[in-house]
C-alpha positions as CSV (number, residue, x, y, z in Angstrom):
1,X,-114.6,27.4,103.1
2,X,-112.8,27.3,99.8
3,X,-109.3,28.2,99.7
4,X,-108.1,31.2,97.8
5,X,-107.3,29.4,94.0
6,X,-110.9,27.2,94.0
7,X,-112.5,30.7,94.8
8,X,-111.1,32.2,91.8
9,X,-111.4,29.4,89.9
10,X,-115.3,29.0,90.6
11,X,-115.6,32.9,90.8
12,X,-113.6,34.8,88.3
13,X,-112.3,31.9,85.6
14,X,-116.1,32.3,84.1
15,X,-115.6,36.0,83.8
16,X,-112.1,35.7,81.8
17,X,-113.1,32.6,79.0
18,X,-116.1,34.9,78.4
19,X,-114.1,38.1,77.8
20,X,-111.7,35.6,75.7
21,X,-114.6,34.1,73.9
22,X,-116.7,37.8,73.3
23,X,-113.1,39.1,71.9
24,X,-112.3,36.2,69.2
25,X,-116.6,36.8,68.4
26,X,-115.7,40.5,68.1
27,X,-112.8,39.8,66.1
28,X,-114.2,37.1,63.7
29,X,-116.8,39.6,62.8
30,X,-114.7,42.7,62.4
31,X,-112.8,40.7,59.8
32,X,-115.7,39.2,57.9
33,X,-116.8,42.7,58.1
34,X,-113.7,44.3,57.0
35,X,-113.6,42.2,54.3
36,X,-116.4,42.3,52.9
37,X,-116.6,46.2,53.0
38,X,-112.9,47.0,52.2
39,X,-112.0,44.1,50.0
40,X,-114.2,43.6,47.8
41,X,-115.6,47.3,47.2
42,X,-114.0,49.8,44.8
43,X,-114.6,53.0,46.9
44,X,-111.8,51.1,49.1
45,X,-109.8,52.3,47.1
46,X,-105.7,50.6,47.9
47,X,-108.1,47.7,50.5
48,X,-109.6,46.7,47.4
49,X,-106.6,47.1,44.8
50,X,-104.6,45.3,47.4
51,X,-107.2,42.3,47.8
52,X,-108.5,41.9,44.3
53,X,-105.0,42.5,42.3
54,X,-102.7,40.3,44.8
55,X,-104.7,37.4,46.7
56,X,-107.5,37.4,44.5
57,X,-105.3,37.1,41.3
58,X,-102.7,34.9,43.0
59,X,-105.9,32.4,44.3
60,X,-108.7,32.2,41.6
61,X,-110.0,29.4,39.8
62,X,-107.8,26.8,38.5
63,X,-105.2,27.4,41.2
64,X,-107.2,27.6,44.9
65,X,-103.5,26.1,46.0
66,X,-99.8,26.4,45.7
67,X,-96.9,24.5,47.4
68,X,-95.7,27.7,49.8
69,X,-98.3,30.8,50.6
70,X,-98.2,33.5,48.1
71,X,-99.7,36.9,48.7
72,X,-97.9,39.3,51.2
73,X,-97.0,41.8,48.5
74,X,-100.9,43.2,49.0
75,X,-101.7,41.5,52.5
76,X,-104.1,43.7,54.1
77,X,-104.1,42.1,57.5
78,X,-101.9,45.0,59.1
79,X,-104.2,47.5,58.2
80,X,-107.2,45.1,60.3
81,X,-104.6,45.5,63.4
82,X,-105.8,49.6,63.3
83,X,-109.2,49.5,64.5
84,X,-108.5,46.4,66.6
85,X,-105.3,48.9,68.8
86,X,-108.4,51.5,68.9
87,X,-110.6,49.5,70.0
88,X,-108.4,47.4,72.6
89,X,-106.9,51.0,73.9
90,X,-110.3,52.3,74.3
91,X,-111.3,48.6,76.9
92,X,-108.0,48.9,78.6
93,X,-109.7,52.0,80.5
94,X,-112.9,50.4,80.6
95,X,-112.7,47.4,81.4
96,X,-110.7,45.6,85.0
97,X,-107.1,44.8,84.1
98,X,-107.9,41.0,84.3
99,X,-111.2,41.2,82.4
100,X,-108.8,43.2,79.9
101,X,-105.8,40.6,79.5
102,X,-108.1,37.9,79.0
103,X,-109.9,39.8,76.1
104,X,-106.7,41.2,74.7
105,X,-104.8,37.4,74.7
106,X,-108.4,36.4,73.5
107,X,-108.4,38.8,70.5
108,X,-104.6,38.4,70.1
109,X,-105.6,34.2,69.6
110,X,-108.1,35.1,67.0
111,X,-106.4,37.6,65.1
112,X,-103.4,35.0,64.6
113,X,-105.9,32.4,63.7
114,X,-107.6,34.5,61.1
115,X,-104.1,34.8,59.6
116,X,-102.6,31.4,59.9
117,X,-105.9,29.9,58.1
118,X,-106.2,32.1,55.4
119,X,-102.7,31.1,54.2
120,X,-102.8,27.6,55.0
121,X,-106.5,27.4,53.0
122,X,-103.9,27.5,50.0
123,X,-101.0,25.7,50.4
124,X,-101.3,22.4,48.9
125,X,-100.8,19.2,50.8
126,X,-100.8,20.8,54.7
127,X,-101.0,18.7,57.3
128,X,-104.2,20.0,58.0
129,X,-106.0,18.3,55.4
130,X,-106.2,15.2,57.3
131,X,-109.0,16.8,59.5
132,X,-112.7,17.1,58.3
133,X,-113.6,20.4,60.0
134,X,-110.4,22.0,58.3
135,X,-111.2,20.4,54.7
136,X,-114.9,22.1,55.0
137,X,-113.7,25.3,55.8
138,X,-111.2,25.2,53.4
139,X,-113.9,24.6,50.8
140,X,-116.0,27.4,52.5
141,X,-113.0,29.5,51.5
142,X,-112.3,28.7,48.7
143,X,-116.4,29.4,47.3
144,X,-115.5,32.8,48.4
145,X,-112.6,33.0,45.7
146,X,-114.9,31.2,43.4
147,X,-117.9,33.8,43.9
148,X,-116.4,36.6,45.4
149,X,-119.5,38.4,46.6
150,X,-120.3,35.4,49.6
151,X,-118.7,33.6,52.2
152,X,-116.0,36.5,53.7
153,X,-115.2,35.0,56.9
154,X,-112.1,32.9,57.3
155,X,-113.1,31.1,60.4
156,X,-116.9,31.4,61.6
157,X,-118.9,31.5,58.4
158,X,-121.9,31.8,60.6
159,X,-121.2,35.4,60.2
160,X,-121.7,34.8,56.3
161,X,-125.0,33.2,57.4
162,X,-126.3,36.2,59.5
163,X,-125.0,38.7,56.5
164,X,-127.1,36.8,54.0
165,X,-123.7,36.1,51.8
166,X,-123.2,32.5,52.7
167,X,-122.9,30.3,49.9
168,X,-122.4,26.4,50.1
169,X,-119.5,24.8,48.5
170,X,-120.8,22.9,45.1
171,X,-120.0,19.6,44.6
172,X,-116.5,20.0,43.3
173,X,-113.8,23.0,42.9
174,X,-112.0,22.8,39.7
175,X,-109.0,21.3,42.3
176,X,-110.9,19.0,44.2
177,X,-113.2,16.4,42.8
178,X,-116.8,15.4,44.2
179,X,-116.5,13.4,47.2
180,X,-118.3,9.9,46.4
181,X,-122.0,9.0,46.6
182,X,-122.2,7.2,49.1
183,X,-124.8,4.4,49.1
184,X,-126.7,3.6,51.6
185,X,-128.0,0.2,52.9
186,X,-131.4,0.7,51.0
187,X,-129.8,1.4,47.5
188,X,-127.4,-1.7,47.7
189,X,-130.0,-3.3,48.2
190,X,-132.0,-2.1,45.6
191,X,-129.1,-2.4,42.6
192,X,-128.7,-5.9,44.0
193,X,-132.6,-6.8,43.9
194,X,-132.1,-4.9,40.0
195,X,-129.7,-7.9,38.7
């Protein structure tokens, strides 16, 4: 017979992890959809003006990064908390308390990560630039600032693939030169033989 904590780890923990991951995916999809529908549609009024007049004005072609993040003034992120809190309130009454707590923690962590990454993508010299995964996500985000009807996601760009709004980074953005071409062994051999 298993002790209590082992039984809990086997039977309850997978459900709690699944609830946290599910909450992240819902938060990520919500961020992508709200960004697309409210941040980039004129009919969204204040949300559209805040996003375009501040975030996209501060960070546009030629100045995608700055020494410190600029753009708190027109930040729509606090407004995105309203549907999150409404949905969370409903889940409180529908889910068992421990599952709700896991989902709430997963959703809160996801929301914080979205806010953090949206800011740090625009800060030059961030320590995260040493990671290839960060540079890739940053480039995908910069594509959004260069082509505003693409790449609405901040973290999970597979949502853009599903929505048909994904666009791969060009070889170079105005602030990042193209990566040097890799020469394969065959290319090196062919170049040597041509000499």
